[in-house]
N, C-alpha and C positions, 0 to 999 in steps of 0.2 A: 841330603846326605848322596853322597857320589856312587851313582848306577839302581837310583830308588826312583819310584815314580810317584810324583804327585798330582792331582786334578783339584781343579774345582771349576763351576761354574753352572750352565745349564746341564742337566743329565737325562736330556731328550733322547728317547731310544738308547737308553745303557751309556751314550757315549761317555760319561765318566770311568767308566770300567770297573763299578764298583758293584755289579752283580745285581742293580736293583733297575731290573729294564720296565721304563714307563713311556708313555707318548706323552705325558701333559709337559707343555714347556714351562709350567710356575715350578715344575722339580729342580731346583736351584740350590747347590752348597756353594756358600762365599768364604769357607775359607779353604786352605789347601789340604787335602785328605789324602791321605798313602792309600796307595793300589797295592793289594799285594800279590807279587809275580815271584815265583823260586826261581828265578834267575836273575843278572844283571843285567840294567838297560842300557844299552850305548847309545841309541838314538832316537827321537822322537819326532813325529809331523802329524799337524792336526788339521783335518780336513772343516768344512762345515760343517756335518754332522756325522765324521769316523773320526779314529785315530790308528795309527798304526805305531809299534817300535821294533826296532832289531836290536836282540838279543846279544850279550858279550859275544855269542857262538855265531852270530849272523844268520839267526833265524827269525822269521817276520813273524807278529802278531797285530791281529785288528781286531777293532770293536764300535760297535756304534750300530748308525742306522745304515741297512743292509740293501738300500734300493739303489738296483742298477748293478749289484753285484761290485759295489765298492771296495768290500771287507776282503774280496777275494775267495770265498770261503764254497764256491760254486754253488751261490741260492742267494737269495735275496731279502732272508731272514736277517732282522736284527739280532745284534748280541751284546750281552751287555758286561762283558767280562774279555779280556784280554785270551784272544784264541790264536793258535798258529796255523799259519796257511799249508796248510799240508802240503801244496802242490812245489811249495819250494824250500822242501825238508833237505834237497839234497846240494841245495846253492849256499853260498857263504854273500848274503846282503850287505853292499857297503854305503848306501845310500837309499835314502827312499824321500818321497814327497806326496802327499795328499793333495789333493784340489777338493774341489766342493763334493762334486760326485765320480771321480776318479782317483787312481790311486798310478804311481811309478815306484818300480825298483830296480837298482840295477845293482851288477856284479861286478868283477873287476873287468868283463868283456860281453856282458850280456845285459839288453834293459826290457823290463817286464812291464806290461800294463795292461790295466784292466780295469770296469766300472763304464760310466756313459761315457759314451765315445763321440756322441754329438758334435759336429763342427771340428770334429778332426783332433778331438783331444787326448785321443791315445797315440796318435802319431804312426798307426798302422794304416793309412792308406783311405 
């Protein structure tokens, strides 16, 4: 369905967003499972161990493994459900991309990056 979110695969570190935080690689869901979010999903990007979505209002939510600060929540803890990135609440995000351990989002005129900056991945020098 349009604007809904379905996930499947490994649920390591809660990366499916189903609220079941686990660190076991064997916790795997093989069929598409709806993730209950109270908004329309506009865009999605899947990283190595984390995911991000843009809501219909341009807000960004992330979940999964928090190592390197890749979730953008100002800590390195894993999150097992889509959680709004509070530092972006005043921006209308248009695009996003998750790498293995970093994330990039852009508005109409700004680019934000966070996570593992090793080897220049974040583009901030």
